[in-house]
C-alpha positions as CSV (number, residue, x, y, z in Angstrom):
1,M,15.9,-10.7,3.8
2,A,14.7,-11.6,0.3
3,G,13.3,-14.6,-1.4
4,I,13.2,-16.3,-4.8
5,Y,10.3,-18.4,-6.0
6,I,10.6,-20.8,-9.0
7,H,7.3,-21.9,-10.5
8,I,7.4,-25.4,-12.1
9,P,4.2,-25.7,-14.0
10,F,3.8,-29.4,-14.6
11,C,1.7,-32.1,-12.9
12,K,1.0,-35.8,-13.6
13,Q,-2.7,-35.1,-13.4
14,A,-5.1,-32.3,-12.6
15,C,-6.4,-32.3,-9.0
16,H,-10.1,-31.5,-9.2
17,Y,-9.9,-28.5,-6.8
18,C,-6.8,-26.8,-8.2
19,N,-6.7,-23.6,-10.2
20,F,-3.0,-22.9,-10.2
21,H,-1.2,-22.6,-13.5
22,F,0.1,-26.0,-14.6
23,S,0.2,-28.4,-17.5
24,T,-0.2,-32.2,-17.5
25,T,2.1,-32.6,-20.5
26,L,5.9,-32.5,-20.1
27,Q,6.4,-31.7,-23.8
28,L,7.9,-28.2,-23.1
29,K,9.7,-29.1,-19.9
30,T,13.3,-28.8,-21.3
31,K,12.6,-25.6,-23.1
32,L,10.8,-24.1,-20.1
33,L,13.7,-24.9,-17.7
34,D,16.1,-23.3,-20.2
35,A,13.8,-20.2,-20.2
36,I,13.8,-20.1,-16.4
37,V,17.6,-20.3,-16.3
38,K,17.7,-17.4,-18.8
39,E,15.3,-15.4,-16.7
40,I,17.6,-15.8,-13.7
41,E,20.2,-13.9,-15.7
42,I,17.8,-11.4,-17.2
43,R,16.6,-10.4,-13.7
44,K,20.0,-10.6,-11.9
45,N,19.8,-6.9,-10.9
46,F,16.3,-7.2,-9.5
47,F,17.3,-6.8,-5.9
48,Q,19.6,-4.0,-6.7
49,S,16.8,-1.7,-7.8
50,D,16.4,-0.5,-4.2
51,M,19.7,1.4,-3.7
52,K,19.0,1.9,0.0
53,K,19.4,-1.7,0.9
54,S,21.5,-4.7,0.1
55,Y,19.7,-8.0,0.1
56,S,20.8,-11.6,0.6
57,I,18.7,-14.5,-0.6
58,D,17.5,-16.3,2.6
59,T,14.9,-18.4,1.0
60,I,14.4,-20.3,-2.3
61,Y,11.2,-22.0,-3.0
62,F,10.4,-24.5,-5.8
63,G,6.6,-24.4,-6.1
64,G,4.0,-25.4,-8.7
65,G,2.7,-27.5,-10.2
66,T,4.7,-30.4,-9.0
67,P,8.4,-29.5,-8.6
68,S,9.2,-33.1,-7.6
69,I,9.2,-33.9,-11.3
70,L,12.6,-32.3,-11.5
71,S,15.7,-34.4,-11.5
72,R,18.6,-33.9,-9.2
73,S,20.7,-32.4,-12.1
74,E,17.9,-30.0,-13.0
75,I,17.6,-28.7,-9.4
76,E,21.4,-28.4,-9.1
77,F,21.6,-26.5,-12.3
78,I,19.0,-24.0,-11.3
79,L,20.6,-23.5,-7.9
80,E,24.0,-23.1,-9.4
81,K,22.7,-20.3,-11.7
82,L,21.0,-18.6,-8.8
83,R,24.2,-18.6,-6.8
84,Q,26.1,-17.2,-9.8
85,H,23.8,-14.2,-10.1
86,Y,22.5,-13.5,-6.6
87,D,23.9,-13.2,-3.1
88,V,22.6,-16.5,-1.7
89,S,23.0,-16.8,2.0
90,S,25.0,-19.8,3.3
91,T,22.0,-20.6,5.6
92,V,19.4,-20.3,2.8
93,E,16.2,-22.3,3.3
94,I,15.6,-24.3,0.1
95,T,12.1,-25.7,-0.1
96,L,10.7,-28.1,-2.7
97,E,7.0,-28.9,-2.9
98,A,6.6,-32.7,-3.6
99,N,3.9,-35.3,-4.2
100,P,4.2,-38.4,-1.9
101,D,4.4,-40.8,-4.8
102,D,7.6,-39.0,-6.1
103,L,9.5,-39.3,-2.8
104,T,11.3,-42.6,-3.2
105,K,14.4,-43.3,-1.1
106,S,16.8,-42.7,-4.0
107,Y,15.1,-39.4,-5.0
108,L,15.2,-38.1,-1.5
109,T,18.9,-38.8,-1.4
110,D,19.2,-36.9,-4.6
111,L,17.3,-33.9,-3.2
112,K,19.5,-33.8,-0.1
113,E,22.7,-33.9,-2.2
114,A,21.3,-31.2,-4.5
115,G,21.0,-28.9,-1.5
116,V,17.2,-29.0,-0.8
117,N,16.8,-28.7,3.0
118,R,13.1,-28.4,3.4
119,L,10.2,-30.4,1.9
120,S,6.5,-29.4,1.6
121,I,4.6,-32.7,1.0
122,G,1.2,-32.5,-0.5
123,I,-0.6,-35.2,1.5
124,Q,-4.0,-33.6,1.6
125,S,-5.7,-36.6,3.1
126,F,-4.9,-40.1,4.5
127,D,-8.2,-41.5,3.2
128,D,-8.0,-43.2,-0.2
129,D,-11.6,-42.5,-1.1
130,L,-11.1,-38.8,-0.4
131,L,-7.9,-38.8,-2.4
132,K,-9.8,-40.2,-5.3
133,Y,-12.5,-37.6,-4.9
134,M,-9.8,-34.9,-5.2
135,N,-8.1,-36.8,-8.1
136,R,-4.8,-37.0,-6.3
137,A,-2.1,-39.2,-7.8
138,H,-1.1,-41.0,-4.6
139,T,-2.5,-43.3,-2.0
140,A,-2.7,-43.1,1.8
141,E,0.0,-45.8,2.0
142,E,2.3,-43.8,-0.2
143,S,1.7,-40.7,2.0
144,W,2.9,-42.5,5.2
145,A,5.9,-44.0,3.3
146,A,6.9,-40.6,1.9
147,I,6.9,-39.0,5.3
148,Q,8.9,-41.8,6.9
149,N,11.3,-41.9,4.0
150,S,11.9,-38.2,4.2
151,L,12.6,-38.4,7.9
152,T,15.0,-41.4,7.4
153,A,16.7,-39.4,4.6
154,G,17.6,-36.7,7.1
155,F,15.0,-34.0,6.3
156,E,14.5,-32.3,9.7
157,S,12.3,-29.6,8.2
158,L,9.1,-30.9,6.9
159,N,5.8,-29.2,6.0
160,I,2.7,-31.4,5.5
161,D,-0.2,-30.0,3.4
162,M,-3.6,-31.1,4.6
163,I,-7.2,-30.3,3.4
164,Y,-10.3,-30.2,5.6
165,G,-13.9,-29.6,4.8
166,I,-13.9,-32.3,2.1
167,P,-17.4,-33.8,1.7
168,G,-17.3,-37.1,3.4
169,L,-14.5,-36.1,5.9
170,S,-15.9,-36.4,9.4
171,T,-14.6,-34.2,12.2
172,Q,-13.5,-37.3,14.1
173,Q,-11.6,-38.6,11.1
174,W,-10.0,-35.2,10.7
175,E,-8.8,-35.1,14.3
176,T,-7.5,-38.7,14.1
177,S,-5.5,-37.8,11.0
178,L,-3.9,-34.9,12.8
179,A,-3.2,-37.0,15.9
180,D,-1.5,-39.7,13.8
181,L,0.5,-37.2,12.0
182,I,2.0,-35.3,14.9
183,R,3.2,-38.6,16.4
184,L,6.0,-38.2,13.9
185,P,8.7,-35.5,14.2
186,V,7.0,-33.2,11.7
187,N,7.6,-29.5,12.5
188,H,5.1,-27.7,10.3
189,L,1.6,-28.2,9.0
190,S,-0.4,-26.2,6.5
191,C,-4.2,-26.9,6.8
192,Y,-6.4,-25.5,4.1
193,G,-10.2,-25.5,4.0
194,L,-11.5,-26.9,0.7
195,T,-12.6,-24.0,-1.5
196,I,-14.4,-24.1,-4.8
197,E,-12.3,-22.2,-7.3
198,P,-13.5,-21.0,-10.7
199,K,-12.7,-23.1,-13.8
200,T,-12.0,-26.2,-11.9
201,A,-13.4,-29.7,-12.3
202,L,-14.8,-29.6,-8.8
203,M,-16.8,-26.5,-9.5
204,D,-18.2,-28.1,-12.6
205,F,-19.1,-31.3,-10.7
206,I,-21.0,-29.2,-8.1
207,K,-22.8,-27.2,-10.7
208,K,-23.9,-30.4,-12.4
209,K,-24.9,-32.0,-9.0
210,K,-22.3,-34.7,-9.4
211,S,-20.6,-33.7,-6.1
212,A,-21.7,-32.1,-2.9
213,A,-20.4,-28.7,-2.0
214,P,-18.3,-28.2,1.1
215,D,-20.4,-27.5,4.2
216,D,-19.6,-24.1,5.7
217,D,-20.5,-25.2,9.2
218,L,-18.2,-28.3,8.9
219,L,-15.4,-26.1,7.6
220,V,-15.7,-23.9,10.7
221,E,-15.8,-26.8,13.0
222,Q,-12.8,-28.5,11.5
223,F,-10.8,-25.3,11.4
224,M,-11.4,-24.9,15.2
225,V,-10.6,-28.5,15.8
226,A,-7.2,-28.2,14.0
227,S,-6.3,-25.0,15.7
228,N,-7.2,-26.1,19.2
229,F,-5.8,-29.6,18.9
230,L,-2.5,-28.6,17.4
231,E,-2.0,-25.7,19.9
232,Q,-2.6,-28.2,22.7
233,N,0.2,-30.3,21.3
234,G,2.8,-27.6,21.0
235,F,2.2,-26.1,17.6
236,R,1.9,-22.3,17.2
237,H,-1.0,-21.2,15.0
238,Y,1.0,-18.4,13.4
239,E,-1.0,-17.8,10.2
240,I,-4.6,-18.6,9.3
241,S,-3.6,-21.9,7.6
242,N,-0.2,-22.6,9.1
243,Y,1.2,-24.2,12.3
244,A,4.8,-24.5,13.5
245,L,6.4,-26.6,16.2
246,N,9.1,-24.7,18.2
247,D,8.5,-21.6,16.1
248,Q,10.0,-23.2,13.0
249,F,8.1,-20.9,10.7
250,S,8.3,-21.1,6.9
251,K,10.9,-18.4,6.1
252,H,9.5,-18.1,2.6
253,N,5.9,-17.5,3.4
254,T,6.8,-15.3,6.4
255,A,8.7,-13.1,4.0
256,Y,5.5,-12.7,1.9
257,W,3.4,-11.8,4.9
258,K,5.9,-9.3,6.2
259,G,6.3,-7.5,2.9
260,E,9.9,-8.5,2.2
261,P,11.0,-8.4,-1.5
262,Y,10.8,-11.5,-3.6
263,L,11.5,-12.5,-7.1
264,G,9.2,-15.0,-9.0
265,L,10.7,-17.0,-11.9
266,G,8.7,-19.0,-14.4
267,P,5.3,-18.7,-16.0
268,S,2.6,-17.0,-13.8
269,A,5.2,-16.2,-11.0
270,H,4.8,-12.9,-9.2
271,S,7.5,-10.6,-7.9
272,Y,7.5,-7.6,-5.4
273,Q,10.2,-5.1,-4.8
274,N,10.3,-1.4,-3.8
275,N,6.5,-0.9,-4.1
276,V,6.4,-2.5,-7.6
277,R,4.5,-5.7,-8.2
278,S,5.0,-7.7,-11.4
279,W,3.7,-11.0,-12.8
280,N,4.9,-13.2,-15.6
281,I,2.9,-14.6,-18.5
282,A,0.7,-17.4,-17.3
283,N,1.2,-19.5,-20.5
284,N,4.1,-21.9,-20.9
285,A,4.6,-21.6,-24.7
286,N,4.2,-17.8,-24.7
287,Y,6.6,-17.4,-21.7
288,I,9.2,-19.6,-23.5
289,K,8.8,-17.7,-26.8
290,A,9.1,-14.3,-25.1
291,I,12.2,-15.3,-23.2
292,E,13.9,-16.9,-26.2
293,N,13.2,-13.8,-28.4
294,N,14.2,-11.3,-25.7
295,K,10.6,-9.9,-25.6
296,S,8.7,-8.6,-22.6
297,Y,7.3,-11.5,-20.6
298,F,5.9,-9.8,-17.6
299,E,3.6,-6.9,-16.6
300,S,4.1,-4.6,-13.6
301,E,2.4,-1.9,-11.6
302,N,3.5,0.7,-9.0
303,L,1.4,0.3,-5.9
304,A,-0.2,3.5,-4.7
305,K,-0.1,4.3,-1.0
306,T,-3.7,3.1,-0.5
307,E,-2.9,-0.2,-2.3
308,R,0.1,-0.7,-0.1
309,F,-1.9,0.1,3.1
310,N,-4.6,-2.4,2.2
311,E,-2.0,-5.1,1.4
312,H,-0.2,-4.4,4.7
313,I,-3.5,-4.9,6.6
314,M,-4.5,-8.0,4.6
315,T,-1.2,-9.8,5.1
316,G,-0.6,-8.6,8.7
317,L,-3.9,-9.7,10.0
318,R,-3.5,-13.2,8.5
319,T,-0.7,-13.7,11.0
320,F,-0.3,-13.9,14.8
321,W,2.1,-10.9,14.6
322,G,-0.9,-8.8,13.5
323,I,-0.4,-5.1,12.7
324,N,1.1,-2.2,14.7
325,L,-0.5,1.2,14.8
326,D,2.8,2.9,15.2
327,D,4.0,1.3,12.0
328,I,0.9,2.5,10.3
329,Q,1.5,6.0,11.4
330,Q,5.2,5.9,10.3
331,N,4.7,4.2,6.9
332,F,1.3,5.6,5.8
333,G,0.5,8.7,8.0
334,A,-2.1,9.9,10.4
335,V,-5.0,9.7,7.9
336,Y,-4.6,6.0,7.5
337,K,-4.0,5.4,11.2
338,N,-7.1,7.3,12.1
339,H,-9.2,5.5,9.5
340,L,-8.0,2.1,10.9
341,E,-8.8,3.0,14.5
342,T,-12.2,4.3,13.5
343,Q,-13.1,1.1,11.6
344,L,-11.7,-1.2,14.3
345,H,-14.3,0.1,16.7
346,K,-17.0,-1.0,14.3
347,I,-15.9,-4.7,14.4
348,D,-17.3,-7.1,17.0
349,P,-14.7,-7.2,19.8
350,I,-14.9,-11.0,19.8
351,H,-13.0,-10.9,16.5
352,I,-10.2,-8.6,17.7
353,K,-7.2,-9.1,20.1
354,Q,-5.6,-5.9,21.1
355,M,-2.4,-7.1,22.7
356,N,-1.3,-3.6,23.8
357,D,-2.2,-0.1,22.8
358,Q,-0.5,-0.5,19.4
359,T,-0.7,-4.1,18.3
360,I,-3.9,-5.5,16.7
361,K,-4.5,-9.2,15.9
362,L,-7.5,-11.2,14.9
363,S,-8.8,-13.9,17.2
364,K,-9.5,-17.4,15.9
365,T,-13.1,-16.4,15.2
366,G,-11.8,-13.3,13.6
367,W,-9.7,-15.4,11.2
368,L,-12.9,-17.2,10.2
369,W,-14.3,-13.8,9.2
370,T,-11.2,-12.4,7.7
371,D,-12.6,-11.4,4.3
372,S,-15.5,-9.4,5.7
373,I,-13.3,-7.8,8.4
374,L,-10.8,-6.7,5.8
375,E,-13.6,-5.1,3.7
376,Q,-14.3,-2.9,6.7
377,L,-10.7,-2.0,7.3
378,F,-9.6,-1.3,3.8
379,Y,-9.1,2.3,2.8
380,D,-11.2,3.2,-0.3
């Protein structure tokens, strides 16, 4: 299994909490898409660098930014180029992140006909005041219309992004939003606690006392409400922030968490293959210029065993699959396994779920303390 991620770094406006790489001007859009198409060809042998395996592309993910600014022809052209240069599976999951205000009935028809078969809709909230607080470009009414239009258009695989812990969002209001949402045939939810990222408008507002900071106790309460409520209604809480109905997990994100190879295309995109991690220039103009002039546009590093061990622990414990001690022994050796077993005994048992002698998971309370638990488990 392998995946391809395409970063579309354009947005209509900047959300106050977001620190992803994006631009609010479309001036370089055509040149950037041309550069991405050229990068597709430049890195056509990316998955052949591991001679021991043959990879098919099982997941393609348009992320951003706001990929729903792309037209049908632009999406079709990118997908055509990917199929020319990579072994794309006939059952590939093709996901496109979208803002609700972009999902008109005609555009949804275009997406279906272009080959997109999964949508990830950035709803975030069904409260207009909270949407304004976050500087989202849509309204609550547009959110409900986007979901209904997507279902009517035949999209059976839908992810809905939601944010909790927003100042002004009560726990009762949060649970009501979830209850209203799951009355619709939506099979996947991503629920993220509001975090204050550096160099964002929200951080600046909080520093200047123009906005309240998220309340940690409320974040914990609303995390537990989401987890318990959604599980009671048939969703599996399979990763800290992700819930799936009938085990319809995101293929793309699952590949990340399980350490499968992936290629990232576009400015700021990351790639991983054969213990090598690389990342593209996080500047639109410089990325375009480097691609056009056949110059280097990404940096890379070979991950040492300790780095690979720490990443394996970090990604595995974020999921309900957890980590397996036999796998640790086989892939990293006795020293790392012994270290892990020793450190696990130092962690409060309420945070650990040992499913059998070999499989270790974090409990829900453990997920709330993931960062501090990982610090104890990492190998220095």
